[in-house]
C-alpha positions in Angstrom: -4.4 28.3 8.6 -6.7 26.8 11.4 -5.7 26.6 14.9 -3.7 23.4 15.5 -6.1 22.3 18.4 -9.0 22.0 15.9 -9.9 18.7 14.4 -8.6 18.8 10.8 -10.0 16.6 8.0 -7.9 13.7 7.1 -7.2 12.5 3.6 -5.4 9.3 3.2 -4.1 8.2 -0.3 -3.1 4.7 -0.2 -1.7 3.0 -3.4 -1.2 -0.7 -3.3 2.4 -2.0 -3.9 4.1 1.3 -4.4 7.8 1.1 -4.0 9.4 3.8 -1.7 11.8 5.1 -4.1 9.6 5.5 -7.1 8.6 9.2 -6.5 9.7 12.1 -8.6 11.8 13.6 -5.7 14.2 10.7 -6.3 16.6 11.7 -9.2 17.6 8.2 -9.8 14.1 7.0 -11.0 12.5 8.9 -14.1 8.9 8.6 -12.7 6.9 11.8 -12.8 5.0 12.5 -9.5 4.6 16.3 -9.5 1.6 16.3 -7.0 3.3 14.0 -4.6 6.2 16.2 -5.0 4.1 19.1 -4.2 3.1 17.4 -0.9 6.8 16.8 -0.2 7.5 20.4 -0.6 4.7 21.5 1.7 5.3 18.8 4.2 7.5 16.1 5.5 8.8 13.1 3.5 9.8 10.0 5.5 12.7 8.2 3.8 12.9 5.2 6.1 9.4 4.3 6.5 8.6 0.5 6.4 5.4 -1.6 6.5 4.6 -4.0 9.4 4.3 -7.0 6.9 5.0 -6.9 3.3 1.8 -8.4 2.0 -1.6 -6.6 1.6 -4.0 -8.1 4.2 -1.5 -8.4 7.2 0.1 -4.7 6.4 -3.6 -3.3 6.3 -4.6 -5.1 9.3 -1.7 -4.1 11.5 -2.4 -0.3 10.3 -6.0 -0.6 11.2 -5.3 -2.0 14.7 -2.0 -0.3 15.4 -0.4 -3.5 16.1 2.9 -5.0 15.1 2.7 -8.1 12.9 3.7 -10.5 15.7 0.6 -9.3 17.7 -1.8 -8.5 14.9 -5.0 -10.7 14.3 -4.1 -10.9 10.3 -1.3 -12.9 9.7 -1.7 -13.7 5.8 -3.9 -13.1 3.0 -6.3 -16.0 4.2 -7.2 -14.0 7.2 -10.0 -11.7 7.9 -9.8 -8.9 10.3 -11.9 -10.3 13.3 -15.1 -8.5 14.4 -13.5 -8.1 17.9 -10.7 -5.8 16.5 -10.6 -2.2 17.5 -9.6 0.0 14.5 -8.6 3.5 14.2 -11.7 4.5 12.0 -14.0 3.1 14.7 -12.4 5.4 17.2 -12.4 8.3 14.8 -16.1 7.9 14.3 -17.2 6.9 17.7 -14.9 8.9 20.1 -14.0 12.1 17.9 -17.2 12.5 15.9 -15.6 12.1 12.5 -17.5 11.3 9.3 -15.3 8.2 8.1 -15.3 7.4 4.6 -13.4 4.9 2.3 -13.3 3.5 -1.0 -11.3 1.0 -3.1 -9.3 -2.0 -2.1 -9.6 -2.3 1.7 -8.3 -5.9 1.8 -9.3 -6.6 5.3 -11.4 -9.7 4.5 -9.4 -11.6 1.9 -10.5 -15.0 3.7 -14.2 -14.5 3.1 -14.4 -12.2 0.0 -17.3 -10.3 1.9 -17.5 -7.1 -0.1 -21.2 -7.3 -1.1 -22.2 -6.4 -4.6 -22.7 -2.7 -3.5 -19.3 -2.6 -1.7 -20.9 -1.9 1.8 -19.7 -5.3 3.0 -18.1 -4.9 6.5 -17.6 -1.2 6.3 -19.9 -0.4 9.3 -18.0 -2.9 11.5 -14.7 -1.5 10.6 -15.8 1.9 11.6 -16.8 3.6 8.4 -19.8 5.8 8.0 -19.9 5.5 4.3 -17.8 4.0 1.6 -17.4 1.4 -1.2 -15.3 -1.7 -0.8 -14.1 -3.4 -3.9 -11.8 -6.3 -4.8 -8.2 -5.9 -6.0 -7.1 -6.7 -9.5 -6.9 -10.5 -9.2 -9.5 -10.9 -6.7 -12.0 -9.2 -9.0 -11.6 -12.1 -11.4 -11.6 -14.8 -8.6 -14.8 -13.2 -7.2 -16.8 -14.4 -10.2 -16.4 -17.9 -9.1 -17.2 -17.2 -5.3 -20.5 -18.8 -5.8 -18.8 -22.0 -6.4 -17.1 -22.0 -2.8 -13.5 -21.5 -3.9 -12.4 -22.6 -0.5 -13.3 -26.1 -1.7 -11.2 -25.6 -4.8 -7.4 -25.7 -5.2 -6.0 -22.6 -6.7 -5.7 -23.8 -10.2 -9.1 -25.1 -10.2 -10.3 -21.9 -8.9 -8.7 -19.9 -11.6 -9.9 -22.2 -14.2 -13.6 -21.8 -13.1 -13.1 -18.0 -12.6 -12.2 -17.6 -16.2 -14.7 -20.2 -17.5 -17.7 -18.4 -15.7 -16.3 -15.0 -16.6 -15.8 -15.5 -20.3 -19.0 -17.3 -20.7 -20.9 -14.5 -19.0 -22.3 -16.9 -16.4 -20.2 -15.3 -13.5 -22.3 -13.4 -11.0 -20.5 -10.2 -9.6 -20.1 -10.4 -6.0 -18.2 -7.0 -5.7 -18.9 -3.4 -7.0 -16.1 -3.0 -9.7 -16.9 -6.3 -11.7 -20.6 -5.3 -11.3 -19.8 -1.9 -12.8 -18.0 -3.5 -15.7 -20.9 -6.0 -16.4 -23.4 -3.2 -16.3 -21.2 -1.4 -18.9 -20.8 -4.4 -21.1 -17.0 -4.6 -20.5 -16.7 -7.5 -18.0 -16.0 -10.3 -20.7 -13.4 -8.2 -22.4 -11.7 -7.5 -18.9 -11.7 -11.3 -18.0 -10.3 -12.1 -21.4 -7.6 -9.6 -20.9 -6.5 -10.9 -17.4 -6.6 -14.5 -18.8 -4.0 -13.4 -21.3 -1.9 -11.9 -18.6 -2.0 -14.7 -16.3 -0.3 -16.8 -19.0 2.9 -14.6 -18.2 2.6 -14.4 -14.4 1.2 -10.8 -14.8 4.1 -9.4 -16.6 2.4 -8.7 -19.7 2.6 -5.1 -20.7 0.2 -4.7 -23.6 -2.7 -2.0 -22.8 -6.0 -2.9 -21.6 -9.1 -2.4 -23.9 -11.0 -0.7 -21.2 -11.7 3.0 -21.7 -10.1 5.4 -19.4 -13.3 5.9 -17.2 -13.5 2.3 -16.6 -10.0 1.6 -15.6 -10.1 0.5 -12.0 -8.0 3.4 -10.2 -10.0 5.9 -12.2 -13.2 4.4 -11.1 -12.0 4.0 -7.5 -10.9 7.8 -7.5 -14.3 8.8 -8.8 -15.9 6.9 -6.0 -13.9 8.8 -3.5 -14.9 12.2 -4.8 -18.6 11.3 -4.8 -18.3 10.3 -1.1 -16.6 13.7 -0.4 -19.2 15.5 -2.2 -22.0 13.8 -0.1 -20.2 14.2 3.3 -22.0 16.4 5.9 -20.7 19.9 6.2 -20.9 20.2 10.1 -18.3 17.4 11.0 -14.7 16.8 10.2 -14.0 13.9 7.9 -11.7 11.2 7.1 -11.4 9.7 3.7 -9.1 6.9 2.6 -8.7 6.1 -1.1 -7.4 2.5 -1.4 -6.0 2.5 -5.0 -5.7 -0.8 -6.7 -2.4 0.2 -8.4 0.4 0.0 -9.1 -0.2 -3.6 -7.9 0.5 -6.0 -10.8 -0.8 -7.1 -13.3 0.8 -4.3 -15.3 -2.3 -3.4 -17.2 -2.6 0.3 -18.2 -4.9 2.2 -20.5 -4.0 3.1 -24.1 -3.1 6.8 -22.9 -1.2 5.5 -19.9 0.7 3.1 -22.2 2.1 5.9 -24.1 3.2 8.0 -21.1 6.8 6.5 -20.9 7.0 5.4 -24.6 6.6 8.5 -26.6 9.5 8.9 -26.5 10.9 5.8 -24.6 12.1 6.6 -21.0 14.9 4.4 -19.9 14.8 3.1 -16.3 17.7 1.5 -14.3 17.6 -2.3 -14.7 17.0 -4.6 -11.8 19.5 -4.8 -9.0 21.5 -8.1 -8.9 19.3 -9.6 -11.8 19.7 -13.4 -11.5 17.5 -14.1 -14.5 13.9 -14.2 -13.6 12.4 -15.3 -16.9 11.0 -11.6 -17.7 11.9 -10.6 -21.1 11.7 -6.9 -21.0 12.2 -5.2 -17.7 12.1 -1.8 -19.3 8.5 -2.5 -20.6 7.4 -3.5 -17.1 9.1 -0.5 -15.5 7.4 1.8 -18.0 4.0 0.3 -17.1 4.7 0.5 -13.4 5.6 4.1 -13.8 2.5 4.8 -15.8 0.2 3.5 -13.1 2.1 5.7 -10.5 1.8 8.8 -12.6 -2.0 8.1 -13.1 -2.3 7.9 -9.4 -0.4 11.0 -9.0 -2.6 12.8 -11.2 -5.7 11.8 -9.0 -3.6 13.1 -6.0 -3.5 16.6 -8.1 -7.2 16.2 -8.7 -8.0 15.7 -4.9 -5.7 18.9 -4.0 -7.8 20.8 -6.5 -11.1 19.6 -5.1 -10.0 20.5 -1.5 -8.9 24.0 -2.8 -12.4 24.6 -4.4 -14.2 23.5 -1.2 -12.1 25.7 0.9 -10.6 22.8 2.9 -7.0 22.6 1.8 -5.6 24.4 4.8 -7.8 22.3 7.0 -6.9 19.0 5.8 -3.9 16.7 6.7 -2.9 14.8 3.7 -1.2 11.4 3.9 0.3 9.6 1.0 1.7 6.0 1.5 1.5 2.4 0.5 0.8 -0.9 2.2 3.9 -2.3 0.9 6.6 -2.2 -2.0 7.3 -4.1 -5.1 10.5 -5.9 -5.9 10.4 -5.2 -9.7 12.9 -7.9 -10.4 15.5 -6.7 -7.9 17.4 -9.9 -6.6 15.5 -11.8 -9.2 12.5 -11.4 -7.2 8.9 -9.8 -8.0 6.0 -8.6 -5.9 6.4 -8.4 -2.4 7.0 -10.8 0.7 10.8 -10.3 1.1 12.5 -8.1 3.7 14.5 -6.1 1.0 13.8 -2.5 1.1 12.0 -2.3 -2.2 9.4 -4.8 -0.6 9.3 -3.8 2.9 9.7 -0.1 2.4 6.8 2.4 1.7 6.7 6.0 0.6 5.2 8.2 3.3 4.6 12.0 2.8 2.4 14.1 5.1 1.3 17.7 4.6 -1.3 19.9 6.1 -2.2 21.9 9.3 0.4 21.3 12.0 3.1 20.0 9.7 6.2 21.9 9.6 7.7 21.7 6.1 11.3 20.9 6.1 14.0 18.5 4.6 13.2 14.7 4.4 13.0 13.1 7.7 15.4 10.0 8.2 14.0 8.7 11.5 12.9 5.1 11.1 9.1 5.0 11.3 6.3 2.4 10.6 3.2 2.4 8.6 1.3 1.4 11.8 2.2 4.9 13.2 -0.4 6.4 11.1 -3.0 4.7 13.4 -1.9 6.9 16.4 -1.1 9.8 14.2 -4.8 10.0 12.8 -6.2 9.7 16.3 -3.9 12.2 17.8 -4.8 14.8 15.1 -8.6 13.9 16.0 -8.0 14.5 19.6 -8.6 10.9 20.7 -7.3 9.6 24.0 -4.2 7.6 23.8 -4.6 3.8 24.1 -2.1 1.1 24.3 -1.1 0.1 20.9 2.5 -0.6 19.0 1.9 2.6 17.0 3.5 6.1 17.9 2.0 9.4 16.7 4.2 11.1 14.3 3.0 14.6 15.3 6.1 15.5 17.3 8.2 15.0 14.2 5.7 16.7 12.0 5.5 19.9 14.0 9.3 19.9 14.6 9.0 19.8 18.4 10.9 16.4 18.5 13.7 15.0 16.2 13.7 11.4 17.6 10.8 9.0 17.3 11.8 5.3 17.5 15.1 3.6 17.9 13.9 0.6 16.0 11.1 -0.4 13.5 10.1 -3.9 12.9 8.5 -6.0 10.0 7.8 -9.7 9.5 6.0 -12.3 7.6 5.7 -16.0 8.1 8.8 -17.2 9.9 11.1 -14.1 9.1 11.5 -11.1 11.4 13.2 -7.7 10.8 14.5 -4.8 12.8 15.8 -1.6 11.3 17.5 1.4 13.0 17.5 3.6 9.8 21.0 2.3 8.8 21.4 -1.3 9.8 18.8 -3.9 8.9 18.8 -7.4 10.7 16.7 -10.2 9.5 16.4 -13.5 11.3 15.2 -16.8 9.9 15.9 -15.6 6.4 19.0 -15.2 4.1 19.5 -13.9 0.6 19.3 -16.7 -2.0 22.4 -19.1 -1.8 23.6 -17.3 1.4 24.3 -19.5 4.5 24.9 -16.9 7.0 23.8 -17.7 10.5 23.9 -16.6 14.1 23.5 -19.1 16.9 22.6 -21.5 14.3 19.8 -19.5 12.9 20.0 -18.1 9.5 20.2 -14.3 9.3 21.3 -11.4 7.3 22.6 -7.9 8.1 22.6 -5.1 5.6 24.2 -1.6 6.0 21.9 0.5 3.9 24.2 3.5 4.1 27.4 1.8 2.5 25.0 -0.8 0.6 21.7 0.7 -0.2 20.9 -2.0 -2.8 21.3 -4.7 -0.1 23.7 -6.8 -2.2 26.0 -7.9 0.7 25.0 -9.7 3.8 27.5 -8.5 6.4 25.9 -10.5 9.4 29.1 -12.6 9.9 31.5 -9.7 9.2 29.9 -7.7 12.0 28.7 -10.0 14.7 28.6 -7.5 17.3 26.2 -5.5 15.5 24.1 -8.5 14.4 23.9 -9.8 18.0 23.0 -6.2 19.4 20.0 -6.1 16.8 19.2 -9.7 17.4 18.9 -9.1 21.2 16.7 -6.1 20.4 14.4 -8.0 18.2 14.0 -10.8 20.8 13.1 -8.3 23.4 10.0 -7.3 21.6 
């Protein structure tokens, strides 16, 4: 075990849209994640972690800058992270001497689609020494029409044009994954597959025709291993693997499709299902679980590679996600809601300086990883909204924050680990309000599925949290 004052390597495994409760350590969900479970056994699992904003670009922009949503420069998926922003990868590279690497779906420039066909895009600007930035699942299809200036097209016209040029072979890849598929002669089949899925809002569960090696998360993970193999031996490194899954559509390979179907594995149905038009929730959940298990297998592969390189004991390993997935709970899909399946994230940290123990119930935010990485690297403290998790990880402190926050568009959320208060938002068909403003209060101890808004039943607690929210 290295001295804790040394600079450890930093491996950050970041799936996209992974619910906080879908890990093998949760006995209520029969998803298999033996390698994430191994990290939980070796380190600390944070059971009350939330994202700063439950949608891709804002959450990732907040993490990169260490800022809450209300102060962050990325407010929605139409925004780019501005060139003036200071990111933690910049500081790791420039102040702490790290070789900073990343691959996969960074999603820090969704306004401009500026990946570059080689994936180099804006990586240097963000602070990366080496890497490959690719489009997410749906954006990979849209990227084929980028030469037609999609900002001038409405969304329906953009999709129509993207499918048209993709199926005709006229589309010119502007990002690395579609360029790879074109090179392998697989792009037209992939576009055809996504056109079929678009007709069901992405809820189709038939397997893709892509071979295992061409599946997007397998391609991303191999890129990360190549980056690691080429990294210099005389410097500490940071590597972030931005998986594209388990984000919908629920496309899986033939082998993945069978993981929860031979025999069929039964999952709990949606909470408070109000009829969302999805015919087979079990099929969707089996595919979602398959994507998670595939990512978990890559977690295991990275652990094996670190051991082969003699770096396992010198590497802090973080597993998390940018936001969750509703999976039909409360009749909702995707993200964007303040419900826990959307705003919550899995968060596990293991490695040198981490005291293995029972799950930590302290409320923490995804943006706390910003200062945590810099703390491990020995960088000087700067003013951000992030707070290093190292005192909790080492066991030197048992308290972190009184509250964590999230928000999107008009609604704002405050959470103390038990009570969650949301302003300018209520559950469907709920008219609760405080001072004339729509609001919700959930007691996650007594009501973990958030089925009952108790804002008007507990006005004292609602007002206390409302006041704390207004103060920030």
